[in-house]
C-alpha positions in Angstrom: -0.1 -0.2 0.6 1.4 3.3 -0.6 -0.1 6.6 0.6 0.2 10.1 -0.5 3.1 10.9 1.1 5.3 8.6 -2.0 4.9 11.9 -4.5 6.8 14.4 -2.5 10.3 14.8 -3.9 11.1 15.3 -7.6 12.4 13.1 -10.9 14.5 10.9 -8.7 16.8 13.1 -7.7 16.0 14.7 -4.4 15.9 13.7 -1.2 12.7 13.0 0.9 11.1 15.6 2.8 11.7 14.8 7.0 7.8 14.8 6.8 7.6 11.8 4.3 5.7 9.6 5.7 6.6 5.6 3.0 4.3 2.8 3.5 6.1 0.7 1.2 9.5 -0.8 2.5 12.5 -0.2 1.1 13.4 -4.3 1.3 10.2 -4.5 -1.4 11.4 -1.6 -3.8 15.0 -3.9 -4.1 12.6 -7.0 -4.1 10.5 -5.3 -7.0 13.4 -4.0 -8.9 15.1 -7.8 -9.5 11.9 -9.0 -10.2 12.0 -6.2 -13.0 15.6 -7.6 -13.8 14.4 -11.6 -13.5 11.4 -11.2 -15.6 10.8 -9.1 -18.2 7.2 -8.1 -19.3 7.0 -9.0 -23.1 6.4 -5.3 -25.4 4.2 -7.0 -28.2 4.5 -4.9 -31.1 2.6 -4.4 -34.8 4.0 -4.0 -37.7 6.0 -1.3 -38.4 6.1 -0.2 -34.9 9.3 1.0 -32.9 10.2 1.5 -29.5 11.6 4.9 -28.7 11.9 5.5 -24.9 10.9 3.5 -21.6 11.3 3.9 -18.2 11.8 0.8 -15.5 10.4 1.1 -11.8 7.2 3.4 -12.7 4.3 2.8 -10.2 1.3 3.3 -11.9 -1.3 4.3 -9.6 -4.8 1.9 -9.0 -7.6 4.0 -8.1 -10.4 1.8 -5.6 -11.9 3.6 -3.1 -10.4 6.6 -1.3 -6.9 4.7 -1.2 -4.3 4.7 -3.5 -2.4 1.5 -4.4 -0.1 0.8 -7.6 2.0 -1.8 -9.7 5.0 -1.8 -10.4 6.3 -2.1 -14.1 7.9 -0.4 -17.1 6.3 2.5 -18.6 7.3 2.5 -22.6 6.4 4.9 -25.8 6.7 3.6 -29.2 6.1 5.1 -32.6 2.0 4.3 -31.7 1.0 3.9 -28.2 2.4 4.8 -24.4 1.8 0.7 -22.9 2.5 -0.1 -19.1 4.0 -3.6 -18.7 3.4 -4.1 -15.5 5.3 -6.9 -13.1 2.3 -8.5 -11.5 0.2 -8.4 -15.0 -3.1 -10.2 -12.8 -3.3 -6.9 -10.9 -3.6 -4.8 -13.6 -5.5 -7.0 -16.2 -8.7 -8.8 -15.4 -9.1 -12.1 -16.4 -12.7 -12.5 -16.5 -12.7 -9.4 -19.0 -14.0 -11.1 -22.6 -14.5 -7.6 -24.4 -10.8 -7.4 -25.0 -9.3 -5.4 -27.6 -6.9 -6.9 -29.7 -4.8 -4.3 -30.7 -4.8 -1.6 -27.9 -4.7 -3.0 -24.3 -6.3 -2.2 -21.2 -2.9 -0.2 -20.5 -2.3 0.8 -23.2 -2.8 5.1 -25.0 -2.2 5.5 -28.7 -0.3 8.5 -29.3 -3.2 10.5 -30.6 -5.9 9.2 -27.8 -3.6 12.0 -25.4 -5.4 15.0 -24.7 -3.6 16.7 -22.0 -0.2 15.6 -19.4 0.0 17.1 -16.5 3.3 16.3 -13.8 3.1 17.2 -10.1 5.9 19.2 -8.9 6.0 18.9 -4.6 2.0 18.4 -4.7 1.5 20.7 -7.0 -0.3 19.7 -10.9 0.8 22.0 -14.0 0.2 20.9 -17.3 3.5 19.8 -19.5 4.8 21.1 -22.6 8.1 22.0 -24.9 11.3 21.1 -22.9 11.2 21.2 -19.5 13.9 22.4 -16.8 12.4 20.3 -14.3 10.9 16.9 -14.3 8.1 15.9 -12.0 8.1 13.4 -9.7 4.3 12.3 -11.0 3.3 12.2 -14.3 -0.9 12.0 -15.1 -2.2 11.3 -18.5 -5.2 12.6 -19.5 -7.4 10.7 -22.9 -9.7 11.8 -26.0 -11.4 8.5 -25.0 -11.7 9.9 -20.6 -8.8 7.3 -19.2 -6.8 8.8 -16.7 -3.5 7.3 -16.2 -1.3 8.3 -13.2 2.5 7.0 -12.9 4.5 8.1 -10.1 8.6 8.4 -11.1 9.9 8.7 -7.7 11.9 5.7 -8.0 12.8 5.4 -10.9 16.4 6.9 -12.4 16.5 10.8 -13.5 18.1 9.7 -17.0 15.3 7.4 -17.3 12.5 9.7 -16.0 13.9 12.4 -18.5 14.2 10.3 -21.4 10.8 8.9 -21.0 8.8 12.6 -19.8 10.5 14.1 -22.5 9.8 11.4 -25.5 5.8 11.1 -24.3 5.6 15.4 -24.4 7.2 15.2 -27.9 5.6 12.4 -29.4 2.1 13.2 -28.5 2.2 17.0 -28.7 4.7 18.3 -30.8 3.1 18.9 -35.0 3.4 16.2 -37.4 3.8 15.7 -41.0 1.3 13.7 -42.3 3.4 11.2 -43.8 5.2 10.7 -40.4 2.1 9.1 -39.0 1.9 5.2 -37.3 -0.8 4.9 -40.6 1.8 4.9 -42.9 4.8 2.8 -41.1 1.8 0.0 -40.4 0.7 0.1 -43.6 4.1 -0.6 -45.7 5.1 -3.1 -43.1 1.5 -4.9 -42.8 0.7 -5.0 -46.6 1.2 -8.8 -47.3 -0.8 -9.1 -43.3 -4.3 -7.3 -43.6 -7.2 -8.6 -42.7 -10.2 -8.8 -44.5 -13.9 -10.1 -43.1 -15.8 -11.2 -45.8 -19.0 -11.0 -43.9 -19.0 -7.0 -43.9 -20.9 -6.3 -46.7 -20.5 -2.3 -46.3 -21.5 0.1 -49.0 -17.6 2.2 -49.4 -19.4 4.5 -52.1 -15.7 4.5 -53.8 -17.3 3.8 -57.3 -19.9 4.7 -59.4 -21.6 1.2 -59.1 -22.2 2.1 -55.3 -24.0 5.3 -55.8 -26.0 4.0 -58.3 -27.4 1.2 -55.9 -28.1 3.7 -53.3 -30.4 5.8 -55.8 -32.0 2.9 -57.0 -32.4 1.4 -53.1 -34.0 5.2 -52.3 -36.2 5.4 -55.6 -34.1 8.2 -56.2 -32.9 7.7 -59.7 -35.9 9.1 -61.2 -35.5 12.5 -60.9 -31.1 11.7 -60.1 -28.1 11.0 -61.7 -24.3 9.4 -60.5 -21.7 11.0 -62.2 -18.1 10.4 -62.6 -17.3 14.0 -63.3 -14.9 14.2 -60.8 -12.7 11.1 -61.8 -9.1 11.9 -60.5 -10.4 14.9 -58.8 -9.4 16.9 -61.6 -13.1 19.0 -60.9 -12.7 19.7 -57.0 -10.3 18.0 -54.4 -12.9 18.6 -52.0 -15.7 16.5 -53.9 -15.3 12.1 -53.9 -15.1 11.1 -57.4 -18.2 10.0 -57.7 -21.2 12.0 -56.7 -25.2 13.1 -57.3 -26.3 15.7 -58.8 -29.8 16.3 -60.2 -30.2 14.8 -63.6 -30.8 17.7 -65.7 -27.8 19.6 -64.4 -25.2 20.0 -66.8 -22.2 18.2 -65.9 -19.6 21.5 -67.1 -21.7 23.4 -64.4 -20.2 21.4 -61.6 -16.6 22.2 -63.6 -17.2 25.6 -64.4 -17.7 26.3 -60.8 -15.5 23.6 -59.2 -17.9 21.6 -57.4 -19.1 25.0 -54.8 -22.7 25.7 -55.3 -23.5 22.3 -56.8 -26.4 20.7 -55.0 -25.6 16.8 -54.0 -28.2 14.4 -53.5 -28.0 12.9 -49.8 -31.0 10.5 -50.1 -34.5 10.7 -51.4 -38.0 10.1 -49.2 -40.4 7.4 -50.5 -42.6 9.5 -51.3 -40.4 11.3 -53.7 -38.9 14.3 -51.9 -35.4 14.6 -51.5 -32.5 15.7 -49.0 -29.9 18.0 -50.9 -26.6 19.8 -49.4 -24.7 22.5 -51.0 -21.5 24.9 -49.9 -21.2 28.6 -50.5 -20.2 29.9 -53.5 -16.4 32.3 -53.3 -17.5 35.8 -53.2 -16.1 37.3 -56.0 -16.0 41.1 -57.5 -15.7 40.7 -61.0 -19.1 41.5 -62.3 -19.0 39.4 -64.6 -18.1 36.3 -62.8 -21.1 37.6 -60.2 -23.6 37.8 -63.0 -23.0 34.0 -64.4 -23.0 32.8 -60.8 -26.5 34.4 -60.5 -27.9 32.9 -63.8 -26.1 29.5 -62.4 -27.7 29.5 -59.2 -31.2 30.4 -60.8 -31.1 27.4 -62.9 -30.2 25.5 -59.8 -33.0 25.9 -58.0 -35.5 25.6 -60.7 -34.3 22.4 -61.6 -34.8 21.3 -57.9 -38.1 23.1 -57.7 -40.3 20.9 -59.6 -43.9 19.6 -59.3 -45.7 18.3 -57.9 -43.4 19.9 -55.1 -44.5 23.6 -54.4 -41.4 24.5 -52.5 -37.9 23.8 -51.3 -36.9 24.6 -48.3 -33.4 25.6 -47.2 -31.6 25.0 -44.2 -28.4 27.8 -43.7 -26.2 26.0 -40.7 -23.5 28.5 -41.2 -25.8 30.9 -39.6 -29.0 29.7 -38.4 -27.9 26.9 -36.2 -24.6 25.5 -34.3 -21.3 27.3 -34.9 -18.1 25.1 -34.5 -17.2 27.2 -31.6 -20.0 26.5 -29.7 -19.5 22.9 -29.6 -15.9 23.1 -29.0 -16.7 24.9 -25.6 -19.5 22.6 -24.8 -17.4 19.9 -24.7 -14.6 21.1 -23.2 -16.5 21.9 -20.2 -18.4 18.6 -20.6 -15.2 16.2 -20.6 -14.0 17.7 -17.5 -16.6 16.6 -15.8 -15.2 12.5 -16.3 -11.7 13.4 -15.9 -11.1 12.4 -12.5 -7.9 12.3 -10.9 -9.0 10.6 -7.7 -12.0 9.5 -5.6 -11.8 12.2 -3.4 -12.4 14.3 -6.5 -15.2 12.7 -7.8 -17.1 13.3 -4.1 -16.0 16.7 -3.9 -17.1 17.7 -7.1 -20.6 15.2 -6.7 -22.6 18.1 -4.5 -22.7 20.2 -7.6 -22.3 18.0 -10.6 -25.5 19.0 -12.0 -24.8 22.6 -12.2 -21.5 21.8 -13.8 -23.6 19.5 -16.4 -26.2 22.5 -17.3 -23.2 24.9 -17.3 -21.4 23.1 -19.8 -24.9 22.9 -22.3 -23.3 19.6 -23.8 -26.8 18.4 -23.9 -28.7 21.6 -24.8 -26.5 21.1 -27.7 -27.7 17.3 -28.7 -30.9 18.4 -27.9 -31.1 21.5 -30.6 -28.9 19.3 -33.2 -31.7 16.4 -32.8 -34.7 18.9 -33.3 -32.5 19.8 -35.9 -33.6 17.0 -37.9 -37.0 16.2 -37.0 -38.0 19.9 -38.5 -36.6 18.8 -41.3 -38.0 15.0 -41.5 -41.3 17.0 -41.2 -40.9 19.4 -44.3 -39.9 16.1 -45.8 -42.5 14.0 -44.7 -45.4 16.2 -43.7 -44.7 18.7 -46.6 -43.3 16.6 -49.4 -40.6 19.4 -49.6 -36.9 19.1 -50.7 -34.8 20.4 -47.9 -31.0 21.9 -49.0 -28.8 22.0 -46.5 -26.5 25.0 -47.1 -22.6 25.5 -45.3 -19.6 27.0 -46.4 -17.5 23.8 -47.0 -21.0 21.1 -46.6 -18.4 18.9 -44.5 -19.6 19.5 -40.9 -23.1 20.4 -39.3 -24.4 19.0 -43.1 -23.2 15.7 -42.3 -24.5 15.7 -38.7 -27.8 16.5 -39.8 -28.0 14.4 -42.8 -27.0 11.3 -41.5 -29.6 12.3 -38.2 -32.4 12.5 -40.6 -32.0 9.3 -42.8 -31.6 7.5 -39.4 -35.0 8.8 -38.5 -36.7 8.1 -41.9 -34.4 5.2 -43.4 -35.0 1.7 -41.3 -32.4 0.2 -43.6 -29.8 3.4 -41.6 -30.3 1.6 -38.0 -28.8 -2.4 -39.6 -25.0 -2.3 -38.7 -24.2 -2.1 -42.4 -26.7 0.4 -43.0 -25.4 2.7 -40.6 -21.5 1.9 -41.5 -22.7 2.8 -45.0 -24.6 6.1 -44.0 -21.3 7.0 -42.3 -19.1 6.1 -45.3 -21.0 8.2 -47.5 -22.3 11.4 -45.6 -19.2 11.6 -43.6 -15.7 10.1 -45.3 -16.7 10.3 -49.1 -18.9 13.4 -47.6 -15.4 15.3 -47.1 -15.5 15.8 -43.5 -12.1 16.7 -42.1 -11.7 14.0 -40.0 -7.8 14.9 -39.7 -8.3 18.6 -38.3 -11.0 17.7 -36.4 -9.7 15.2 -34.4 -6.1 17.0 -34.1 -4.4 14.3 -35.6 -1.2 16.6 -36.6 -1.9 18.4 -33.9 -1.2 21.5 -36.1 -4.1 23.7 -34.5 -5.9 23.6 -32.1 -8.5 25.3 -32.8 -9.4 23.1 -35.8 -10.2 20.6 -33.1 -13.7 20.1 -32.6 -15.8 17.1 -31.8 -18.6 17.2 -34.3 -18.7 13.0 -35.0 -18.5 12.5 -31.2 -22.1 14.5 -31.3 -23.0 12.6 -33.8 -22.4 9.7 -32.4 -24.2 10.8 -29.0 -27.3 12.4 -30.9 -27.3 8.8 -32.0 -27.3 7.0 -28.8 -30.3 9.2 -27.4 -32.2 7.5 -30.1 -30.7 3.6 -29.3 -31.4 4.5 -25.6 -34.4 5.9 -26.6 -35.7 2.7 -28.8 -33.7 -0.3 -28.7 -35.8 -2.3 -30.5 -35.6 -0.1 -33.9 -31.3 -0.7 -34.1 -29.5 -4.2 -35.3 -26.5 -2.5 -32.9 -25.6 -1.1 -29.5 -24.6 1.3 -28.0 -21.2 -1.0 -27.0 -20.5 -0.5 -30.4 -21.2 2.8 -30.4 -18.9 3.1 -27.8 -15.9 1.4 -29.2 -16.6 2.6 -32.6 -15.7 6.4 -31.0 -13.1 4.6 -29.5 -11.4 3.8 -33.1 -11.4 7.7 -33.6 -7.8 7.1 -32.7 -6.5 3.9 -33.8 -4.3 5.0 -36.2 -4.3 1.2 -38.5 -7.6 2.3 -39.7 -7.9 4.7 -42.6 -11.8 5.2 -42.1 -11.0 8.6 -39.4 -7.7 9.7 -40.6 -7.8 11.8 -43.7 -10.0 15.7 -44.9 -11.1 14.7 -48.0 -10.9 10.9 -50.2 -9.0 13.0 -52.6 -6.0 13.3 -49.8 -6.2 9.8 -48.7 -6.0 8.5 -52.7 -3.5 10.6 -52.9 -1.1 9.8 -50.1 -1.8 6.1 -50.0 -0.2 6.1 -53.6 -3.5 6.0 -55.5 -2.7 9.2 -57.0 0.4 10.8 -57.9 3.0 10.6 -60.2 5.1 7.7 -58.5 2.7 4.9 -60.4 6.3 2.2 -59.8 5.1 1.6 -56.5 2.6 -0.5 -54.9 -0.5 1.7 -53.5 -0.4 0.9 -49.5 -3.8 -1.0 -48.2 -5.0 0.0 -44.8 -7.6 -1.5 -43.0 -11.4 0.4 -42.4 -12.4 0.6 -39.0 -15.4 -1.6 -40.2 -13.6 -4.8 -40.2 -14.0 -5.5 -36.1 -12.4 -8.7 -36.4 -9.2 -6.7 -36.1 -10.0 -5.6 -32.7 -11.9 -8.2 -31.0 -12.9 -12.0 -31.1 -16.0 -13.2 -32.1 -17.5 -14.1 -28.7 -16.8 -10.1 -28.0 -18.1 -9.1 -31.0 -22.1 -10.7 -30.4 -21.8 -7.5 -27.4 -21.8 -5.3 -30.6 -24.8 -7.0 -32.1 -28.6 -6.2 -30.2 -30.5 -8.6 -29.7 -33.7 -7.1 -29.0 -33.1 -5.9 -32.4 -37.0 -6.5 -34.2 -35.7 -7.7 -37.7 -38.5 -6.4 -40.8 -41.3 -8.8 -41.3 -40.7 -10.3 -44.7 -44.0 -9.7 -47.3 -45.7 -12.3 -48.8 -46.4 -12.0 -52.7 -50.1 -10.9 -52.0 -48.5 -8.0 -49.8 -46.0 -6.8 -51.8 -48.5 -6.6 -54.8 -51.0 -4.0 -52.1 -47.3 -2.4 -51.6 -46.9 -1.8 -55.2 -50.3 -0.5 -55.6 -50.0 1.9 -52.8 -47.1 3.0 -54.5 -48.7 4.1 -57.4 -51.3 5.9 -55.7 -48.6 8.1 -54.0 -47.2 9.0 -57.2 -50.2 10.7 -58.0 -50.4 14.4 -57.7 -53.0 13.9 -54.7 -54.7 17.7 -53.6 -54.2 19.0 -50.3 -58.2 18.2 -49.2 -57.7 14.6 -49.0 -58.6 13.3 -45.1 -55.3 12.1 -43.1 -56.9 8.5 -43.0 -56.2 8.9 -47.2 -53.1 10.3 -47.0 -51.9 8.1 -44.6 -52.4 5.2 -47.4 -50.2 6.1 -49.6 -47.0 5.8 -47.4 -44.4 2.8 -48.0 -43.4 2.3 -45.0 -47.1 1.9 -42.3 -46.5 5.2 -40.2 -48.2 5.2 -36.9 -48.8 8.8 -37.9 -51.4 11.2 -39.1 -49.6 13.6 -41.5 -49.7 17.6 -41.8 -51.8 18.1 -44.6 -49.5 20.0 -47.6 -49.8 23.5 -48.4 -49.4 24.8 -51.6 -47.6 28.1 -52.3 -49.2 30.9 -54.4 -46.5 31.1 -57.1 -44.6 28.2 -58.8 -40.7 29.0 -58.2 -38.2 28.8 -55.3 -37.5 32.4 -55.3 -40.8 33.9 -56.1 -40.6 37.6 -56.3 -37.5 37.7 -54.5 -35.1 36.2 -56.7 -32.5 38.7 -56.9 -32.3 39.4 -53.4 -31.9 35.6 -52.1 -29.8 35.4 -55.0 -27.2 37.8 -53.8 -27.9 36.7 -50.6 -26.8 33.3 -51.7 -23.4 34.3 -53.0 -21.3 35.2 -50.3 -20.2 32.8 -47.2 -23.4 33.3 -44.8 -26.5 32.5 -47.1 -29.8 33.7 -46.8 -32.6 32.3 -43.9 -34.6 29.8 -45.1 -38.0 30.9 -46.9 -40.7 29.7 -44.5 -41.8 32.0 -41.3 -40.4 30.7 -38.3 -44.2 30.7 -36.9 -45.5 28.6 -39.3 -43.0 26.1 -39.3 -43.0 26.3 -35.1 -46.5 25.0 -35.4 -45.8 22.4 -38.1 -43.3 20.6 -36.2 -45.0 20.8 -33.0 -48.0 19.2 -34.4 -45.6 16.4 -36.2 -43.7 15.9 -33.1 -46.7 14.9 -30.4 -49.0 13.3 -32.9 -46.0 11.2 -34.0 -45.5 10.6 -30.4 -49.2 9.7 -29.7 -49.1 6.6 -31.7 -47.4 3.6 -31.5 -44.2 2.9 -32.1 -43.6 1.2 -36.2 -40.3 0.3 -35.1 -39.2 0.5 -39.5 -41.0 3.1 -40.0 -40.3 6.8 -38.8 -38.3 7.1 -35.5 -38.6 10.5 -33.8 -36.2 11.2 -30.6 -38.1 12.4 -27.3 -36.3 16.2 -26.9 -38.0 17.5 -23.4 -35.0 17.9 -21.1 -35.0 14.7 -19.2 -35.6 12.8 -22.0 -31.7 13.8 -23.2 -29.3 12.3 -21.2 -26.3 11.3 -20.6 -24.6 8.6 -22.2 -22.9 7.0 -19.2 -21.3 3.5 -20.9 -18.9 5.8 -22.7 -18.4 9.4 -20.1 -18.5 7.4 -16.6 -17.2 4.0 -17.5 -13.7 4.7 -16.2 -15.1 5.9 -12.8 -15.5 3.0 -10.6 -17.6 5.6 -8.3 -20.1 5.9 -11.3 -21.1 2.5 -11.2 -23.8 0.0 -10.0 -23.0 -3.6 -9.5 -25.2 -5.9 -10.1 -27.9 -3.2 -11.6 -28.4 -0.9 -14.6 -29.4 -1.7 -17.9 -27.1 -4.9 -17.8 -29.6 -6.7 -15.1 -32.5 -5.5 -17.3 -30.8 -6.8 -20.4 -30.0 -9.9 -19.0 -33.5 -11.0 -17.5 -34.8 -9.6 -21.3 -32.4 -12.5 -22.4 -33.2 -14.6 -20.1 -36.6 -14.6 -21.4 -35.6 -15.0 -24.9 -34.2 -18.0 -24.3 -37.2 -19.5 -22.4 -39.5 -18.6 -25.3 -37.0 -19.9 -28.2 -36.8 -23.2 -25.8 -40.4 -23.6 -26.1 -40.5 -22.8 -29.6 -38.0 -25.3 -30.4 -40.0 -28.4 -28.3 -43.2 -27.1 -30.2 -41.5 -27.1 -34.0 -39.7 -30.9 -33.0 -43.9 -31.7 -32.4 -44.3 -30.5 -35.9 -40.7 -31.9 -37.1 -39.4 -29.0 -38.7 -36.0 -27.2 -38.0 -36.2 -24.1 -36.4 -33.8 -21.0 -37.6 -30.6 -20.6 -35.7 -31.4 -17.8 -33.3 -27.6 -15.3 -32.3 -26.5 -16.7 -29.0 -26.6 -14.3 -26.0 -23.7 -13.2 -24.6 -22.3 -15.5 -21.8 -21.6 -12.7 -19.3 -25.0 -11.1 -19.4 -26.0 -14.9 -17.6 -25.0 -13.8 -14.0 -25.9 -10.1 -13.9 -25.7 -10.1 -10.6 -22.1 -9.7 -10.5 -21.7 -7.4 -13.3 -21.1 -3.8 -13.2 -23.7 -1.2 -14.7 -20.7 0.2 -17.2 -20.5 -3.6 -18.1 -18.6 -4.6 -20.7 -16.1 -2.0 -19.9 -16.0 -2.3 -16.2 -16.9 -6.2 -14.5 -16.3 -6.8 -11.1 -14.4 -3.4 -9.6 -14.7 -3.0 -5.9 -18.2 -0.7 -5.1 -17.0 2.3 -3.4 -17.9 2.8 -0.1 -18.0 7.0 0.1 -20.9 8.1 0.8 -23.4 10.1 -1.3 -23.1 13.0 0.2 -19.4 15.1 -0.5 -16.9 15.2 2.9 -17.8 19.1 2.8 -21.9 18.1 2.9 -22.2 15.8 5.7 -20.1 17.2 8.0 -22.1 20.3 8.2 -25.2 18.3 9.0 -23.1 17.3 12.2 -22.7 14.0 14.1 -25.0 11.3 14.4 -26.1 11.7 18.2 -26.5 15.2 17.1 -29.0 14.8 13.6 -31.0 11.6 15.8 -31.9 14.1 18.4 -33.4 16.9 15.7 -36.7 17.1 15.6 -38.2 16.6 11.2 -38.3 20.1 9.8 -41.8 21.3 8.8 -41.5 22.4 4.9 -44.1 24.9 3.6 -44.5 23.8 -0.3 -47.6 26.0 -0.6 -50.2 24.6 -3.8 -49.2 22.0 -5.3 
């Protein structure tokens, strides 16, 4: 057992203070040093990984209740990760954990996952950066996946302390060149060892065929076409090689404006309305260019605005919605609630935790994103509008909102393959700047904005509220967020498809060298064994029932009715019959506009606004939109849920919750042993197994075979021993700290005084 006094002194060179009290005997330290020399723990290196520096006799603290104790071992830094190799591996690794990552160990931190590094000097915690004149006696590492590691360097040799601390600071915080990332070292060394999962059918959207397939799936091929005008990225480096535009749009217009101001198709609704996105045209001073742009934009909106859709609704996300600065500031405050150095800090902040949570505004930002997605869904579903999302580069908030809309409206996107294909289409091929937004190169902290993490948090809200609608679990979302910082997958490490292809050798002058092939994050067999992968699939997912021939014929008849131009005086019941997905929502009657055409009499004024960086506000009045939204939202939630139809989240304050599994999984005090969702899920699985067993007995009597069912994870069969933060925390000790922090319960007085007090009367007034 090591007391807090062990952090006295500095860098292994200062003599201990006279007041220093150690609970570790000197002979125990020497014994541990002997064990290190006799038993070297093996460091497992990936292909292309190189050891950079290391230090021995490092003590890694293990947090349990209010005490601190630790395990001795080696702290190493490679060009891929920081790793701690404990002498007593059993004290660090939980052998009962069956959800282990094959790439990243429990005590490994990828260099990209390091958020902040702190040093403790004479009991004072300071941020470490650059060249140090003095080296700390304790090293604290905060990770982007919210883990906190604490290493005591008290017994480490002085030269080793300098080497390991300087090495960690340099390799995690110094600006990097793209080609120097471990991504390329691994790709070069593992070219012949790449693993591909034959069961992975994720659509990558890197071919024209993929886009044509998506058009056919969504019935968007009636009005939109896939184009190859940007093949070889000769028109625009920001756009993918292939994308979809309105059919009447001439391809020479795409070349003329280098992809800017072009309406890019995202998805088509079953009623024919479509979701599109567009980046702003660069601001030009030349009058001739301005006139060309005006006529070009007029033609664009006339192309989108075609009968029977009376209105094209524009959503300017650059000026009428969130800013990237708001997202960055909110998350910076929010994550501090979970980066806890010790148990005492946890309990001291517990009494004001909810006020700190509210002041961060992170949950409010999630609510605003979901609300905006519902507003767009209402326009497309209930009012048959085309919706055009506008953003300066159409690569941040456009990706976020368009993905959420598709998740709510398209049940295919709620399957695992569909969800992965959605991310490939909207984020990877959509040009989201993962390299900048995740700050992988450490070149500009201001560009680091967790837009994709915000999207995953919004998805979690939907999964949490409607579990049977999703084929994947919250554990899947959690490990997907962790994969942002594992540099052996190319999925989240480039700003655009052009940047990826250029740097992987697929585009460029050097045609003799063989192109590098990298793994995608969707190949889950690289990270997890088959048994662990079962935790990524939702056993409660309600699969879509297959229709027989009679039902399919009736469905085709409904689609034919839907293609007709119904008048706005139709009854709600008649309109509901037209819907392909059998929604349980009486839809709002669509209103016809007084004049056809997107711009009406305001054409010239709006076009001029569209030419700037900030694009014009939406045409519909906010009052009308709010009324439509409320009616749409309340009507849907008043009906029973169709898990294969439209899916809307609850967005009232109490319904937006903290994603506990991701944010609290490393804090022992936050877990409930034998309780939480894992206990509920375990009981449901037991019932499912019992029903399945009874079904098999019935089938045996009828001499028929039952289709194989996915087995429930065996870890769930004894939920009484599991943590509510399963599978990331299994059998950790429960904290015995009081619910109130020390500052709170001491103020109440001693037990005898409390027993003598009379109950206080509180007048609550009229309730």
